[in-house]
mmCIF file as gemmi writes it, N, C-alpha and C atoms, coordinates in Angstrom:
data_model
loop_
_atom_site.group_PDB
_atom_site.id
_atom_site.type_symbol
_atom_site.label_atom_id
_atom_site.label_alt_id
_atom_site.label_comp_id
_atom_site.label_asym_id
_atom_site.label_entity_id
_atom_site.label_seq_id
_atom_site.pdbx_PDB_ins_code
_atom_site.Cartn_x
_atom_site.Cartn_y
_atom_site.Cartn_z
_atom_site.occupancy
_atom_site.B_iso_or_equiv
_atom_site.pdbx_formal_charge
_atom_site.auth_seq_id
_atom_site.auth_asym_id
_atom_site.pdbx_PDB_model_num
ATOM 1 N N . MET Axp A 1 ? 24.709 -12.246 -68.926 1 0 ? 1 A 1
ATOM 2 C CA . MET Axp A 1 ? 25.008 -12.659 -67.583 1 0 ? 1 A 1
ATOM 3 C C . MET Axp A 1 ? 23.736 -12.553 -66.749 1 0 ? 1 A 1
ATOM 4 N N . ASP Axp A 2 ? 23.476 -13.613 -66.002 1 0 ? 2 A 1
ATOM 5 C CA . ASP Axp A 2 ? 22.311 -13.631 -65.112 1 0 ? 2 A 1
ATOM 6 C C . ASP Axp A 2 ? 22.735 -13.294 -63.707 1 0 ? 2 A 1
ATOM 7 N N . THR Axp A 3 ? 21.817 -12.935 -62.881 1 0 ? 3 A 1
ATOM 8 C CA . THR Axp A 3 ? 22.056 -12.599 -61.46 1 0 ? 3 A 1
ATOM 9 C C . THR Axp A 3 ? 21.493 -13.69 -60.582 1 0 ? 3 A 1
ATOM 10 N N . LEU Axp A 4 ? 22.253 -14.075 -59.583 1 0 ? 4 A 1
ATOM 11 C CA . LEU Axp A 4 ? 21.784 -15.054 -58.583 1 0 ? 4 A 1
ATOM 12 C C . LEU Axp A 4 ? 21.659 -14.354 -57.249 1 0 ? 4 A 1
ATOM 13 N N . GLN Axp A 5 ? 20.429 -14.176 -56.814 1 0 ? 5 A 1
ATOM 14 C CA . GLN Axp A 5 ? 20.141 -13.476 -55.574 1 0 ? 5 A 1
ATOM 15 C C . GLN Axp A 5 ? 20.33 -14.431 -54.418 1 0 ? 5 A 1
ATOM 16 N N . ILE Axp A 6 ? 21.078 -14.024 -53.373 1 0 ? 6 A 1
ATOM 17 C CA . ILE Axp A 6 ? 21.249 -14.84 -52.178 1 0 ? 6 A 1
ATOM 18 C C . ILE Axp A 6 ? 20.733 -14.052 -51.001 1 0 ? 6 A 1
ATOM 19 N N . LYS Axp A 7 ? 20.392 -14.795 -49.925 1 0 ? 7 A 1
ATOM 20 C CA . LYS Axp A 7 ? 19.788 -14.225 -48.757 1 0 ? 7 A 1
ATOM 21 C C . LYS Axp A 7 ? 20.798 -13.95 -47.637 1 0 ? 7 A 1
ATOM 22 N N . ASP Axp A 8 ? 21.945 -14.615 -47.753 1 0 ? 8 A 1
ATOM 23 C CA . ASP Axp A 8 ? 22.95 -14.511 -46.684 1 0 ? 8 A 1
ATOM 24 C C . ASP Axp A 8 ? 24.151 -13.716 -47.24 1 0 ? 8 A 1
ATOM 25 N N . GLU Axp A 9 ? 25.197 -13.608 -46.396 1 0 ? 9 A 1
ATOM 26 C CA . GLU Axp A 9 ? 26.384 -12.877 -46.783 1 0 ? 9 A 1
ATOM 27 C C . GLU Axp A 9 ? 27.138 -13.571 -47.877 1 0 ? 9 A 1
ATOM 28 N N . PHE Axp A 10 ? 27.083 -14.939 -47.897 1 0 ? 10 A 1
ATOM 29 C CA . PHE Axp A 10 ? 27.786 -15.701 -48.936 1 0 ? 10 A 1
ATOM 30 C C . PHE Axp A 10 ? 27 -16.957 -49.225 1 0 ? 10 A 1
ATOM 31 N N . ILE Axp A 11 ? 27.412 -17.6 -50.352 1 0 ? 11 A 1
ATOM 32 C CA . ILE Axp A 11 ? 26.862 -18.921 -50.729 1 0 ? 11 A 1
ATOM 33 C C . ILE Axp A 11 ? 28.074 -19.72 -51.175 1 0 ? 11 A 1
ATOM 34 N N . LYS Axp A 12 ? 28.014 -21.044 -50.857 1 0 ? 12 A 1
ATOM 35 C CA . LYS Axp A 12 ? 29.083 -21.895 -51.321 1 0 ? 12 A 1
ATOM 36 C C . LYS Axp A 12 ? 28.902 -22.243 -52.758 1 0 ? 12 A 1
ATOM 37 N N . LEU Axp A 13 ? 30.011 -22.474 -53.496 1 0 ? 13 A 1
ATOM 38 C CA . LEU Axp A 13 ? 29.952 -22.707 -54.946 1 0 ? 13 A 1
ATOM 39 C C . LEU Axp A 13 ? 29.027 -23.839 -55.312 1 0 ? 13 A 1
ATOM 40 N N . GLY Axp A 14 ? 29.121 -24.954 -54.621 1 0 ? 14 A 1
ATOM 41 C CA . GLY Axp A 14 ? 28.241 -26.074 -54.904 1 0 ? 14 A 1
ATOM 42 C C . GLY Axp A 14 ? 26.773 -25.742 -54.775 1 0 ? 14 A 1
ATOM 43 N N . GLN Axp A 15 ? 26.442 -25.003 -53.709 1 0 ? 15 A 1
ATOM 44 C CA . GLN Axp A 15 ? 25.047 -24.546 -53.544 1 0 ? 15 A 1
ATOM 45 C C . GLN Axp A 15 ? 24.589 -23.623 -54.623 1 0 ? 15 A 1
ATOM 46 N N . ALA Axp A 16 ? 25.549 -22.712 -55.041 1 0 ? 16 A 1
ATOM 47 C CA . ALA Axp A 16 ? 25.169 -21.771 -56.124 1 0 ? 16 A 1
ATOM 48 C C . ALA Axp A 16 ? 24.9 -22.442 -57.43 1 0 ? 16 A 1
ATOM 49 N N . LEU Axp A 17 ? 25.652 -23.494 -57.742 1 0 ? 17 A 1
ATOM 50 C CA . LEU Axp A 17 ? 25.368 -24.254 -58.985 1 0 ? 17 A 1
ATOM 51 C C . LEU Axp A 17 ? 24.009 -24.899 -58.909 1 0 ? 17 A 1
ATOM 52 N N . LYS Axp A 18 ? 23.605 -25.366 -57.774 1 0 ? 18 A 1
ATOM 53 C CA . LYS Axp A 18 ? 22.259 -25.98 -57.628 1 0 ? 18 A 1
ATOM 54 C C . LYS Axp A 18 ? 21.197 -24.912 -57.682 1 0 ? 18 A 1
ATOM 55 N N . LEU Axp A 19 ? 21.381 -23.808 -56.996 1 0 ? 19 A 1
ATOM 56 C CA . LEU Axp A 19 ? 20.383 -22.746 -56.989 1 0 ? 19 A 1
ATOM 57 C C . LEU Axp A 19 ? 20.163 -22.167 -58.389 1 0 ? 19 A 1
ATOM 58 N N . ALA Axp A 20 ? 21.246 -22.164 -59.182 1 0 ? 20 A 1
ATOM 59 C CA . ALA Axp A 20 ? 21.105 -21.61 -60.549 1 0 ? 20 A 1
ATOM 60 C C . ALA Axp A 20 ? 20.589 -22.664 -61.552 1 0 ? 20 A 1
ATOM 61 N N . ASN Axp A 21 ? 20.26 -23.871 -61.033 1 0 ? 21 A 1
ATOM 62 C CA . ASN Axp A 21 ? 19.742 -25 -61.811 1 0 ? 21 A 1
ATOM 63 C C . ASN Axp A 21 ? 20.724 -25.418 -62.876 1 0 ? 21 A 1
ATOM 64 N N . LEU Axp A 22 ? 22.035 -25.358 -62.58 1 0 ? 22 A 1
ATOM 65 C CA . LEU Axp A 22 ? 23.024 -25.788 -63.493 1 0 ? 22 A 1
ATOM 66 C C . LEU Axp A 22 ? 23.395 -27.275 -63.254 1 0 ? 22 A 1
ATOM 67 N N . VAL Axp A 23 ? 23.134 -27.779 -62.066 1 0 ? 23 A 1
ATOM 68 C CA . VAL Axp A 23 ? 23.317 -29.172 -61.745 1 0 ? 23 A 1
ATOM 69 C C . VAL Axp A 23 ? 22.131 -29.61 -60.904 1 0 ? 23 A 1
ATOM 70 N N . GLU Axp A 24 ? 21.898 -30.909 -60.874 1 0 ? 24 A 1
ATOM 71 C CA . GLU Axp A 24 ? 20.726 -31.44 -60.181 1 0 ? 24 A 1
ATOM 72 C C . GLU Axp A 24 ? 20.958 -31.742 -58.686 1 0 ? 24 A 1
ATOM 73 N N . SER Axp A 25 ? 22.275 -32.063 -58.373 1 0 ? 25 A 1
ATOM 74 C CA . SER Axp A 25 ? 22.5 -32.48 -56.98 1 0 ? 25 A 1
ATOM 75 C C . SER Axp A 25 ? 23.882 -31.984 -56.545 1 0 ? 25 A 1
ATOM 76 N N . GLY Axp A 26 ? 24.126 -32.154 -55.224 1 0 ? 26 A 1
ATOM 77 C CA . GLY Axp A 26 ? 25.445 -31.819 -54.694 1 0 ? 26 A 1
ATOM 78 C C . GLY Axp A 26 ? 26.556 -32.718 -55.289 1 0 ? 26 A 1
ATOM 79 N N . ILE Axp A 27 ? 26.193 -33.935 -55.553 1 0 ? 27 A 1
ATOM 80 C CA . ILE Axp A 27 ? 27.172 -34.842 -56.169 1 0 ? 27 A 1
ATOM 81 C C . ILE Axp A 27 ? 27.557 -34.393 -57.543 1 0 ? 27 A 1
ATOM 82 N N . ASP Axp A 28 ? 26.557 -33.943 -58.315 1 0 ? 28 A 1
ATOM 83 C CA . ASP Axp A 28 ? 26.836 -33.396 -59.673 1 0 ? 28 A 1
ATOM 84 C C . ASP Axp A 28 ? 27.74 -32.164 -59.553 1 0 ? 28 A 1
ATOM 85 N N . ALA Axp A 29 ? 27.43 -31.315 -58.599 1 0 ? 29 A 1
ATOM 86 C CA . ALA Axp A 29 ? 28.222 -30.1 -58.387 1 0 ? 29 A 1
ATOM 87 C C . ALA Axp A 29 ? 29.669 -30.458 -58.04 1 0 ? 29 A 1
ATOM 88 N N . LYS Axp A 30 ? 29.832 -31.44 -57.159 1 0 ? 30 A 1
ATOM 89 C CA . LYS Axp A 30 ? 31.188 -31.845 -56.733 1 0 ? 30 A 1
ATOM 90 C C . LYS Axp A 30 ? 31.991 -32.337 -57.958 1 0 ? 30 A 1
ATOM 91 N N . LEU Axp A 31 ? 31.342 -33.131 -58.776 1 0 ? 31 A 1
ATOM 92 C CA . LEU Axp A 31 ? 32.016 -33.704 -59.973 1 0 ? 31 A 1
ATOM 93 C C . LEU Axp A 31 ? 32.457 -32.626 -60.978 1 0 ? 31 A 1
ATOM 94 N N . VAL Axp A 32 ? 31.539 -31.69 -61.331 1 0 ? 32 A 1
ATOM 95 C CA . VAL Axp A 32 ? 31.927 -30.689 -62.334 1 0 ? 32 A 1
ATOM 96 C C . VAL Axp A 32 ? 33.021 -29.721 -61.784 1 0 ? 32 A 1
ATOM 97 N N . ILE Axp A 33 ? 32.922 -29.457 -60.485 1 0 ? 33 A 1
ATOM 98 C CA . ILE Axp A 33 ? 33.982 -28.595 -59.859 1 0 ? 33 A 1
ATOM 99 C C . ILE Axp A 33 ? 35.313 -29.339 -59.838 1 0 ? 33 A 1
ATOM 100 N N . LYS Axp A 34 ? 35.289 -30.593 -59.411 1 0 ? 34 A 1
ATOM 101 C CA . LYS Axp A 34 ? 36.494 -31.425 -59.348 1 0 ? 34 A 1
ATOM 102 C C . LYS Axp A 34 ? 37.151 -31.553 -60.691 1 0 ? 34 A 1
ATOM 103 N N . ASP Axp A 35 ? 36.328 -31.63 -61.753 1 0 ? 35 A 1
ATOM 104 C CA . ASP Axp A 35 ? 36.848 -31.773 -63.106 1 0 ? 35 A 1
ATOM 105 C C . ASP Axp A 35 ? 37.375 -30.473 -63.727 1 0 ? 35 A 1
ATOM 106 N N . GLY Axp A 36 ? 37.289 -29.371 -62.943 1 0 ? 36 A 1
ATOM 107 C CA . GLY Axp A 36 ? 37.826 -28.094 -63.394 1 0 ? 36 A 1
ATOM 108 C C . GLY Axp A 36 ? 36.931 -27.399 -64.406 1 0 ? 36 A 1
ATOM 109 N N . LEU Axp A 37 ? 35.631 -27.652 -64.371 1 0 ? 37 A 1
ATOM 110 C CA . LEU Axp A 37 ? 34.72 -27.082 -65.357 1 0 ? 37 A 1
ATOM 111 C C . LEU Axp A 37 ? 34.085 -25.763 -64.921 1 0 ? 37 A 1
ATOM 112 N N . VAL Axp A 38 ? 34.349 -25.349 -63.678 1 0 ? 38 A 1
ATOM 113 C CA . VAL Axp A 38 ? 33.72 -24.124 -63.147 1 0 ? 38 A 1
ATOM 114 C C . VAL Axp A 38 ? 34.808 -23.057 -62.905 1 0 ? 38 A 1
ATOM 115 N N . LYS Axp A 39 ? 34.494 -21.838 -63.344 1 0 ? 39 A 1
ATOM 116 C CA . LYS Axp A 39 ? 35.382 -20.698 -63.037 1 0 ? 39 A 1
ATOM 117 C C . LYS Axp A 39 ? 34.704 -19.696 -62.101 1 0 ? 39 A 1
ATOM 118 N N . VAL Axp A 40 ? 35.478 -19.142 -61.213 1 0 ? 40 A 1
ATOM 119 C CA . VAL Axp A 40 ? 35.039 -18.1 -60.292 1 0 ? 40 A 1
ATOM 120 C C . VAL Axp A 40 ? 35.932 -16.913 -60.513 1 0 ? 40 A 1
ATOM 121 N N . ASN Axp A 41 ? 35.33 -15.781 -60.87 1 0 ? 41 A 1
ATOM 122 C CA . ASN Axp A 41 ? 36.054 -14.575 -61.164 1 0 ? 41 A 1
ATOM 123 C C . ASN Axp A 41 ? 37.21 -14.803 -62.107 1 0 ? 41 A 1
ATOM 124 N N . GLY Axp A 42 ? 36.966 -15.64 -63.169 1 0 ? 42 A 1
ATOM 125 C CA . GLY Axp A 42 ? 37.953 -15.855 -64.196 1 0 ? 42 A 1
ATOM 126 C C . GLY Axp A 42 ? 38.963 -16.974 -63.941 1 0 ? 42 A 1
ATOM 127 N N . GLN Axp A 43 ? 38.957 -17.554 -62.732 1 0 ? 43 A 1
ATOM 128 C CA . GLN Axp A 43 ? 39.917 -18.561 -62.372 1 0 ? 43 A 1
ATOM 129 C C . GLN Axp A 43 ? 39.202 -19.904 -62.166 1 0 ? 43 A 1
ATOM 130 N N . THR Axp A 44 ? 39.815 -20.978 -62.653 1 0 ? 44 A 1
ATOM 131 C CA . THR Axp A 44 ? 39.23 -22.322 -62.429 1 0 ? 44 A 1
ATOM 132 C C . THR Axp A 44 ? 39.239 -22.601 -60.933 1 0 ? 44 A 1
ATOM 133 N N . GLU Axp A 45 ? 38.13 -23.027 -60.471 1 0 ? 45 A 1
ATOM 134 C CA . GLU Axp A 45 ? 37.9 -23.286 -58.999 1 0 ? 45 A 1
ATOM 135 C C . GLU Axp A 45 ? 37.696 -24.78 -58.772 1 0 ? 45 A 1
ATOM 136 N N . LEU Axp A 46 ? 38.466 -25.368 -57.844 1 0 ? 46 A 1
ATOM 137 C CA . LEU Axp A 46 ? 38.372 -26.784 -57.544 1 0 ? 46 A 1
ATOM 138 C C . LEU Axp A 46 ? 37.772 -27.088 -56.185 1 0 ? 46 A 1
ATOM 139 N N . GLN Axp A 47 ? 37.381 -26.046 -55.465 1 0 ? 47 A 1
ATOM 140 C CA . GLN Axp A 47 ? 36.798 -26.238 -54.13 1 0 ? 47 A 1
ATOM 141 C C . GLN Axp A 47 ? 35.3 -26.054 -54.161 1 0 ? 47 A 1
ATOM 142 N N . ARG Axp A 48 ? 34.563 -27.074 -53.809 1 0 ? 48 A 1
ATOM 143 C CA . ARG Axp A 48 ? 33.088 -26.992 -53.808 1 0 ? 48 A 1
ATOM 144 C C . ARG Axp A 48 ? 32.622 -26.023 -52.7 1 0 ? 48 A 1
ATOM 145 N N . GLY Axp A 49 ? 33.403 -25.899 -51.646 1 0 ? 49 A 1
ATOM 146 C CA . GLY Axp A 49 ? 33.052 -25.049 -50.543 1 0 ? 49 A 1
ATOM 147 C C . GLY Axp A 49 ? 33.498 -23.622 -50.658 1 0 ? 49 A 1
ATOM 148 N N . LYS Axp A 50 ? 34.031 -23.283 -51.801 1 0 ? 50 A 1
ATOM 149 C CA . LYS Axp A 50 ? 34.452 -21.859 -52.036 1 0 ? 50 A 1
ATOM 150 C C . LYS Axp A 50 ? 33.294 -20.926 -51.796 1 0 ? 50 A 1
ATOM 151 N N . LYS Axp A 51 ? 33.549 -19.916 -50.943 1 0 ? 51 A 1
ATOM 152 C CA . LYS Axp A 51 ? 32.465 -18.964 -50.613 1 0 ? 51 A 1
ATOM 153 C C . LYS Axp A 51 ? 32.395 -17.87 -51.671 1 0 ? 51 A 1
ATOM 154 N N . LEU Axp A 52 ? 31.186 -17.652 -52.154 1 0 ? 52 A 1
ATOM 155 C CA . LEU Axp A 52 ? 30.96 -16.587 -53.125 1 0 ? 52 A 1
ATOM 156 C C . LEU Axp A 52 ? 30.198 -15.459 -52.448 1 0 ? 52 A 1
ATOM 157 N N . TYR Axp A 53 ? 30.659 -14.22 -52.645 1 0 ? 53 A 1
ATOM 158 C CA . TYR Axp A 53 ? 30.118 -13.037 -52.028 1 0 ? 53 A 1
ATOM 159 C C . TYR Axp A 53 ? 29.485 -12.157 -53.11 1 0 ? 53 A 1
ATOM 160 N N . ASP Axp A 54 ? 28.794 -11.137 -52.637 1 0 ? 54 A 1
ATOM 161 C CA . ASP Axp A 54 ? 28.187 -10.111 -53.536 1 0 ? 54 A 1
ATOM 162 C C . ASP Axp A 54 ? 29.206 -9.627 -54.546 1 0 ? 54 A 1
ATOM 163 N N . GLY Axp A 55 ? 28.891 -9.725 -55.809 1 0 ? 55 A 1
ATOM 164 C CA . GLY Axp A 55 ? 29.76 -9.215 -56.856 1 0 ? 55 A 1
ATOM 165 C C . GLY Axp A 55 ? 30.635 -10.302 -57.515 1 0 ? 55 A 1
ATOM 166 N N . ASP Axp A 56 ? 30.763 -11.47 -56.866 1 0 ? 56 A 1
ATOM 167 C CA . ASP Axp A 56 ? 31.509 -12.564 -57.467 1 0 ? 56 A 1
ATOM 168 C C . ASP Axp A 56 ? 30.754 -13.102 -58.708 1 0 ? 56 A 1
ATOM 169 N N . ILE Axp A 57 ? 31.536 -13.623 -59.639 1 0 ? 57 A 1
ATOM 170 C CA . ILE Axp A 57 ? 30.953 -14.136 -60.899 1 0 ? 57 A 1
ATOM 171 C C . ILE Axp A 57 ? 31.47 -15.583 -61.088 1 0 ? 57 A 1
ATOM 172 N N . PHE Axp A 58 ? 30.514 -16.475 -61.375 1 0 ? 58 A 1
ATOM 173 C CA . PHE Axp A 58 ? 30.929 -17.825 -61.727 1 0 ? 58 A 1
ATOM 174 C C . PHE Axp A 58 ? 30.393 -18.261 -63.065 1 0 ? 58 A 1
ATOM 175 N N . LEU Axp A 59 ? 31.122 -19.152 -63.686 1 0 ? 59 A 1
ATOM 176 C CA . LEU Axp A 59 ? 30.822 -19.543 -65.078 1 0 ? 59 A 1
ATOM 177 C C . LEU Axp A 59 ? 30.859 -21.079 -65.148 1 0 ? 59 A 1
ATOM 178 N N . PHE Axp A 60 ? 29.808 -21.685 -65.704 1 0 ? 60 A 1
ATOM 179 C CA . PHE Axp A 60 ? 29.791 -23.1 -65.967 1 0 ? 60 A 1
ATOM 180 C C . PHE Axp A 60 ? 28.949 -23.377 -67.187 1 0 ? 60 A 1
ATOM 181 N N . ASP Axp A 61 ? 29.472 -24.193 -68.048 1 0 ? 61 A 1
ATOM 182 C CA . ASP Axp A 61 ? 28.732 -24.675 -69.23 1 0 ? 61 A 1
ATOM 183 C C . ASP Axp A 61 ? 28.205 -23.479 -70.076 1 0 ? 61 A 1
ATOM 184 N N . GLY Axp A 62 ? 28.998 -22.467 -70.222 1 0 ? 62 A 1
ATOM 185 C CA . GLY Axp A 62 ? 28.658 -21.346 -71.034 1 0 ? 62 A 1
ATOM 186 C C . GLY Axp A 62 ? 27.716 -20.353 -70.446 1 0 ? 62 A 1
ATOM 187 N N . GLN Axp A 63 ? 27.295 -20.616 -69.148 1 0 ? 63 A 1
ATOM 188 C CA . GLN Axp A 63 ? 26.389 -19.708 -68.461 1 0 ? 63 A 1
ATOM 189 C C . GLN Axp A 63 ? 27.15 -19.009 -67.343 1 0 ? 63 A 1
ATOM 190 N N . GLU Axp A 64 ? 26.925 -17.677 -67.262 1 0 ? 64 A 1
ATOM 191 C CA . GLU Axp A 64 ? 27.615 -16.859 -66.303 1 0 ? 64 A 1
ATOM 192 C C . GLU Axp A 64 ? 26.609 -16.223 -65.359 1 0 ? 64 A 1
ATOM 193 N N . PHE Axp A 65 ? 26.958 -16.271 -64.061 1 0 ? 65 A 1
ATOM 194 C CA . PHE Axp A 65 ? 26.079 -15.71 -63.056 1 0 ? 65 A 1
ATOM 195 C C . PHE Axp A 65 ? 26.861 -14.768 -62.137 1 0 ? 65 A 1
ATOM 196 N N . LYS Axp A 66 ? 26.219 -13.694 -61.785 1 0 ? 66 A 1
ATOM 197 C CA . LYS Axp A 66 ? 26.823 -12.734 -60.806 1 0 ? 66 A 1
ATOM 198 C C . LYS Axp A 66 ? 26.033 -12.866 -59.537 1 0 ? 66 A 1
ATOM 199 N N . ILE Axp A 67 ? 26.774 -12.976 -58.406 1 0 ? 67 A 1
ATOM 200 C CA . ILE Axp A 67 ? 26.111 -13.08 -57.082 1 0 ? 67 A 1
ATOM 201 C C . ILE Axp A 67 ? 25.636 -11.702 -56.654 1 0 ? 67 A 1
ATOM 202 N N . LYS Axp A 68 ? 24.392 -11.69 -56.222 1 0 ? 68 A 1
ATOM 203 C CA . LYS Axp A 68 ? 23.796 -10.44 -55.687 1 0 ? 68 A 1
ATOM 204 C C . LYS Axp A 68 ? 23.422 -10.738 -54.24 1 0 ? 68 A 1
ATOM 205 N N . GLY Axp A 69 ? 24.145 -10.085 -53.283 1 0 ? 69 A 1
ATOM 206 C CA . GLY Axp A 69 ? 23.923 -10.336 -51.89 1 0 ? 69 A 1
ATOM 207 C C . GLY Axp A 69 ? 22.791 -9.517 -51.329 1 0 ? 69 A 1
ATOM 208 N N . LYS Axp A 70 ? 22.51 -9.741 -50.058 1 0 ? 70 A 1
ATOM 209 C CA . LYS Axp A 70 ? 21.404 -9.029 -49.422 1 0 ? 70 A 1
ATOM 210 C C . LYS Axp A 70 ? 21.689 -7.552 -49.214 1 0 ? 70 A 1
């Protein structure tokens, strides 16, 4: 599991996918989320705007990241 350091209290799921270099653009993030390919804390997440906070874990394409807040 990798750690994704954020500067604010939360990061939106679409932004987190881009920051982790798992997708190239917001459009790509929207599509993989809409297709049910992303899990947050073990649950399939369909909202690109889902807020991720310190300690949350997201999984996409076999890669798992834990959010590390400020």
